[in-house]
C-alpha positions as CSV (number, residue, x, y, z in Angstrom):
1,X,91.2,80.4,89.9
2,X,94.1,78.1,89.2
3,X,97.3,78.7,90.7
4,X,100.7,77.2,90.0
5,X,101.5,74.1,92.1
6,X,103.3,75.1,95.3
7,X,104.2,71.7,96.6
8,X,105.4,68.8,94.8
9,X,103.5,65.3,94.6
10,X,105.8,62.0,94.8
11,X,104.6,58.3,94.0
12,X,105.7,56.2,97.1
13,X,107.4,53.0,96.3
14,X,104.6,50.1,95.5
15,X,104.3,48.5,99.1
16,X,102.7,45.4,97.8
17,X,103.9,42.6,95.9
18,X,103.0,42.3,92.3
19,X,103.7,40.4,89.2
20,X,106.5,42.0,87.0
21,X,103.5,42.4,84.0
22,X,102.0,45.1,87.0
23,X,105.3,46.5,87.6
24,X,105.7,47.4,83.8
25,X,102.3,48.6,83.6
26,X,102.0,50.7,86.4
27,X,105.0,52.7,85.9
28,X,104.6,53.3,82.2
29,X,101.2,55.0,83.3
30,X,102.9,57.0,85.5
31,X,105.6,58.6,83.3
32,X,102.8,60.9,82.2
33,X,101.0,61.4,85.5
34,X,101.3,65.0,87.2
35,X,104.2,63.9,90.0
36,X,107.4,65.1,89.9
37,X,109.1,62.1,92.3
38,X,108.7,58.3,91.6
39,X,110.4,56.5,94.9
40,X,111.2,52.2,92.6
41,X,112.0,49.2,94.4
42,X,111.4,46.7,97.3
43,X,111.0,48.4,100.3
44,X,108.5,45.2,102.5
45,X,110.3,41.3,101.8
46,X,113.3,40.6,100.3
47,X,112.0,36.9,99.6
48,X,110.1,39.3,96.4
49,X,113.0,38.6,94.0
50,X,110.6,38.9,90.8
51,X,112.0,42.3,90.3
52,X,116.0,42.8,91.1
53,X,118.2,45.9,91.1
54,X,118.2,46.3,87.3
55,X,114.9,46.2,86.4
56,X,114.5,48.7,88.7
57,X,117.0,50.8,87.4
58,X,115.5,50.1,84.2
59,X,112.8,51.7,84.7
60,X,114.1,54.3,87.0
61,X,115.8,55.3,83.9
62,X,112.6,55.5,81.8
63,X,111.2,57.6,84.7
64,X,114.1,60.0,84.1
65,X,113.5,60.8,80.9
66,X,110.0,61.6,81.3
67,X,111.4,64.0,83.5
68,X,110.9,62.5,87.0
69,X,113.0,62.3,90.3
70,X,113.8,59.2,90.7
71,X,114.7,57.4,94.4
72,X,115.5,54.0,95.1
73,X,113.9,52.8,98.5
74,X,116.1,50.7,100.6
75,X,114.0,47.6,102.4
76,X,113.0,48.4,105.9
77,X,113.6,45.8,107.6
78,X,116.9,44.2,107.4
79,X,117.1,40.2,108.5
80,X,120.3,39.0,107.0
81,X,123.6,38.7,105.5
82,X,122.2,38.3,102.1
83,X,120.0,41.6,102.6
84,X,123.1,43.5,103.8
85,X,124.6,42.5,100.4
86,X,121.6,43.7,98.4
87,X,121.4,47.1,100.4
88,X,125.4,47.5,99.4
89,X,124.3,47.1,95.4
90,X,121.2,49.5,95.7
91,X,123.5,52.2,97.8
92,X,126.1,51.7,95.4
93,X,123.4,52.1,92.2
94,X,125.7,54.7,91.2
95,X,122.5,56.2,89.3
96,X,119.5,57.7,91.5
97,X,119.4,58.8,95.3
98,X,118.7,56.2,97.4
99,X,115.8,56.5,100.4
100,X,117.3,55.3,103.9
101,X,114.7,53.1,105.7
102,X,116.8,51.7,108.0
103,X,120.1,52.5,109.7
104,X,122.4,49.9,107.7
105,X,121.3,51.9,104.9
106,X,122.2,55.2,106.3
107,X,125.4,54.1,107.6
108,X,126.5,52.8,104.2
109,X,125.3,56.3,102.2
110,X,126.5,58.3,105.0
111,X,130.1,56.9,105.1
112,X,130.3,56.6,101.5
113,X,129.2,60.5,101.5
114,X,126.2,59.7,99.3
115,X,123.1,62.5,100.2
116,X,119.4,60.5,100.9
117,X,116.4,60.7,101.5
118,X,115.6,60.0,105.1
119,X,112.1,57.4,105.1
120,X,109.6,57.7,107.6
121,X,110.7,54.4,109.4
122,X,114.2,56.8,110.8
123,X,111.3,58.2,113.3
124,X,112.8,62.2,112.8
125,X,110.3,63.8,115.9
126,X,113.0,66.2,116.6
127,X,115.3,69.4,115.2
128,X,118.2,67.4,117.0
129,X,117.5,64.0,115.0
130,X,116.9,66.1,111.8
131,X,119.7,68.1,112.4
132,X,122.2,64.6,112.5
133,X,120.6,63.0,109.6
134,X,121.2,66.9,107.7
135,X,124.8,66.7,108.5
136,X,124.9,63.0,107.2
137,X,123.6,64.1,104.1
138,X,120.1,64.3,104.2
139,X,118.5,66.1,101.1
140,X,114.6,65.4,102.4
141,X,113.2,63.4,104.8
142,X,109.5,62.2,104.9
143,X,107.3,63.1,108.5
144,X,106.5,59.7,110.8
145,X,103.3,58.7,109.6
146,X,101.5,59.1,113.3
147,X,102.8,63.0,113.7
148,X,99.9,65.6,113.6
149,X,99.6,68.6,111.7
150,X,100.2,70.4,114.8
151,X,103.1,68.5,115.6
152,X,104.7,68.9,112.7
153,X,104.1,72.4,112.1
154,X,106.2,73.2,115.5
155,X,108.9,71.0,114.2
156,X,109.3,72.7,110.9
157,X,109.0,76.0,112.4
158,X,112.1,75.0,115.1
159,X,113.7,73.4,112.0
160,X,113.7,76.8,109.9
161,X,117.4,77.5,110.4
162,X,120.1,77.3,107.6
163,X,121.5,74.0,108.6
164,X,117.7,72.0,109.5
165,X,116.1,73.4,107.1
166,X,115.5,70.4,104.9
167,X,112.5,69.9,102.9
168,X,109.7,67.6,104.6
169,X,107.7,65.2,103.0
170,X,104.3,64.0,104.3
171,X,102.3,60.4,103.5
172,X,99.3,61.9,101.9
173,X,97.3,59.2,100.4
174,X,97.5,55.2,101.2
175,X,97.3,52.7,103.1
176,X,99.5,54.0,106.7
177,X,103.0,51.9,107.0
178,X,102.6,51.2,111.0
179,X,104.6,48.2,111.8
180,X,107.4,45.3,110.0
181,X,107.6,42.0,111.7
182,X,110.3,39.1,111.4
183,X,106.8,36.9,111.2
184,X,104.9,36.8,107.4
185,X,101.6,37.0,108.6
186,X,100.2,36.2,105.2
187,X,102.0,33.1,105.2
188,X,100.9,32.3,108.4
189,X,96.9,33.3,106.9
190,X,97.6,30.3,105.1
191,X,99.7,27.8,107.0
192,X,102.8,28.1,105.4
193,X,106.2,29.1,107.1
194,X,107.7,32.2,106.4
195,X,110.9,30.4,104.4
196,X,108.7,28.3,102.3
197,X,105.4,31.1,101.7
198,X,105.1,30.3,98.2
199,X,104.5,33.9,97.5
200,X,101.3,34.1,98.2
201,X,101.2,37.7,99.3
202,X,101.0,38.5,95.5
203,X,97.3,36.8,95.9
204,X,96.4,40.3,97.3
205,X,97.3,43.0,94.9
206,X,96.1,45.7,97.8
207,X,97.0,43.3,100.8
208,X,95.1,41.3,103.0
209,X,91.7,42.7,105.1
210,X,92.1,42.1,108.6
211,X,88.4,42.7,110.2
212,X,87.4,43.1,113.6
213,X,84.3,40.9,114.9
214,X,82.2,43.9,114.3
215,X,83.8,43.3,110.6
216,X,85.5,47.0,110.7
217,X,88.7,46.9,109.0
218,X,91.4,47.7,111.6
219,X,94.9,46.3,109.4
220,X,95.9,45.7,106.1
221,X,98.3,42.6,106.5
222,X,101.1,43.0,103.4
223,X,103.4,39.6,104.1
224,X,105.9,40.8,107.2
225,X,104.3,44.8,107.3
226,X,100.9,45.7,108.9
227,X,99.6,48.4,107.2
228,X,96.2,50.6,108.2
229,X,92.7,49.1,107.5
230,X,91.4,52.7,105.9
231,X,93.4,54.7,103.4
232,X,94.5,57.5,104.6
233,X,93.6,60.7,102.2
234,X,94.9,64.6,102.9
235,X,93.8,65.8,99.7
236,X,91.7,68.3,101.4
237,X,94.7,69.5,103.8
238,X,97.4,70.3,100.5
239,X,96.9,73.9,100.9
240,X,97.3,73.7,104.5
241,X,100.5,71.7,103.5
242,X,101.9,74.2,101.7
243,X,101.1,77.0,103.9
244,X,103.2,75.5,106.8
245,X,106.3,74.7,104.7
246,X,105.9,71.1,103.8
247,X,107.7,70.5,100.3
248,X,106.3,67.1,99.1
249,X,102.9,65.1,99.5
250,X,103.1,61.2,98.7
251,X,101.0,59.0,97.4
252,X,101.1,55.5,98.0
253,X,100.3,53.5,95.1
254,X,97.2,50.8,94.7
255,X,96.7,48.4,92.2
256,X,93.4,50.2,91.2
257,X,92.3,54.0,90.5
258,X,95.7,55.3,91.3
259,X,95.5,57.6,88.0
260,X,92.4,59.0,89.6
261,X,94.2,59.5,93.2
262,X,97.4,61.3,91.3
263,X,94.4,63.6,89.3
264,X,92.5,64.6,92.4
265,X,95.4,65.5,94.0
266,X,97.1,67.3,91.7
267,X,93.9,69.3,91.1
268,X,94.2,69.6,94.8
269,X,97.1,71.8,95.2
270,X,96.2,74.0,92.0
271,X,93.2,75.1,94.1
272,X,91.1,73.3,91.8
273,X,89.2,71.0,94.6
274,X,85.6,70.7,94.6
275,X,83.7,71.2,97.6
276,X,85.0,68.9,100.6
277,X,83.3,65.6,100.4
278,X,83.8,62.7,102.5
279,X,84.2,59.8,99.4
280,X,86.7,57.8,98.8
281,X,88.9,58.5,95.7
282,X,88.5,54.2,95.0
283,X,86.7,51.8,97.0
284,X,88.4,52.2,100.4
285,X,87.3,53.5,103.8
286,X,89.1,56.7,104.5
287,X,90.9,58.0,107.7
288,X,92.7,61.3,108.4
289,X,93.3,60.9,111.8
290,X,96.3,61.2,113.2
291,X,96.7,64.5,110.9
292,X,94.1,66.2,113.3
293,X,95.8,64.7,116.5
294,X,93.0,61.9,117.2
295,X,93.5,58.1,116.4
296,X,94.7,57.2,113.4
297,X,91.4,55.4,112.0
298,X,89.3,58.6,112.8
299,X,87.9,60.2,109.7
300,X,87.2,63.8,110.6
301,X,84.9,64.1,107.6
302,X,82.3,62.2,108.8
303,X,80.1,62.9,111.8
304,X,81.4,61.5,115.1
305,X,79.2,58.3,115.9
């Protein structure tokens, strides 16, 4: 029996570097997907300049007309005065709420008295930090990607007060964002300096796999960002998330098969998920280790060993 959705689905910002045409096609399709929230913007590398702020705002207006809540994501690693100038424009866009992914965005938004979403990179692990963010204008926060279900359950319980009861979002699908660096690993792979990278990361619309000597995909390189090699898939945990009090499950965009991913999670939140299975929704290894308090790359739906 199907039930009404008890938590929302969000589409995170595209972490990879796509062409303008791919972005346009992707969000044109996403307008009809059963997600309530869509994050837009370049959150990884300031050198990815195909899309300007006005381009993102234009897509945002179209998605808003389709009934989506639009959030503009800020860059996670600010490295220059030019990055700060772009950040100020983004925070002052005047149309859409901003996801703050670093302290620069947080300071700009709180000083201006603007509401914001707190991204996972802000590392909110306890009620004290969530209280600081709530008083600064936070409207929703994303749990750190390595936080386990049990730890998050305790934290949500500790935050069950009027001041701290802010909606929580969990990274439920996609390659997990693990780290950012001032170096560009994709450019280094092609023996190019970062400031003359020739945008080689655009050759990899789902990132560049980094394999161990045993040929296991350990990480996914995405310019200056390091992601997990496997793709986190928590669709079978959706009912538990809702029971815990999680408000939003975030799905990180992939270049292929994303419509199927969204449909599967929408079915899961409606109680229409078929019998549990360990198979990936798209062509990628899956993991859920962090959620179960184990090494992140583990897949608890497969037998150990």
